[in-house]
N, C-alpha and C positions, 0 to 999 in steps of 0.2 A: 779571743781578745788578748791584747798584749798585757804583759805584767804591769800591774798598777802599783804605784808607790804612793802612799798616803803622805801628804805634806800639810803643814799648817802655814797659812800666809796671813799677813797683816795688811789691811787695806785702810786708806783714809775713809772716814765716815761717808763721804759723798759717793765713793766708789762702791762701798758695801751696800749702800742704799740702792744704787743702780743694779747691782747683782740681785738683790732681793726682789726688786720691782720686776726684773726680767723673768724671774722664776714665778712670781705671783701672777704675772700676766700670761703665763703658759708658754712663753717663748722658749723656755728651757725647763727640763725636768728637775734640775738641781743646780746649786751654785757651782759645783764641780764642772758641769757641762758649760756654764758661762765662761769659766776660767779657761777650760780646754779650747773652746772656740776662739777666745781672745788670743791665746797663745799660738794657735794655728795661723790666725791672721798676722800676728806679729812676726812669726817665723817666715811667712811668705813675703811680707814687706822687707824683712831683713835680707832674704835671699835676693830680692829684686834690687835692693840698695847695693849689695855686694857686687852683683852683676853689672850694675850701672857704673860703679866705681872702677871695675876692671875695664869696662869699655872706655871710660873717660881716660884712664891711664894709658890704654893702647893708643887712643887718638893723640894724647899729649906726647907720647914717645914718637909717634909718626911725625907730628908737627916739629919736634925738636930735630929729627933726622932729615927733614925736608930742607934741602939747601937752595931751593929756588928762591928768587927774591920775593919778598912779600909786598903787600899793598900798603902804602903809607896810611897811618891811622886816620888822618884827616880825610883822605879819599874814601876809606872804608866807611867812616861815620857819615860823610856827606851822602854816600850811596844809600846807606840805611835810612837816613832822614828822608831822602827823596822817595824811597820805596814806601815808607810808612805814611808820609804825607799824601802820596797818591792814593793809598788804601783808605785813609781817613776822608779824603775828598770824594771818593767814589760814591755814587748813589747806592742807597741800601735797596736790595732786591727783596 
């Protein structure tokens, strides 16, 4: 097991209640496990967010470097409106 560092944290009453309820229900063996699980989820979401921002940045730079003429905004919006109107009017399967 990795080295464990003991910390003290303060939670709003509602969150503390949720932690206690999860332990009492047997979902977790301790409040520390609840917090560790929450931190793992947070860290995973954080990594996905950072990856998404890098991807968005790459697409943004590509768009700025693309010297081809663009589509006029009115034309693009008309095309999107037509597409989604067609989808909305399509029979439900």
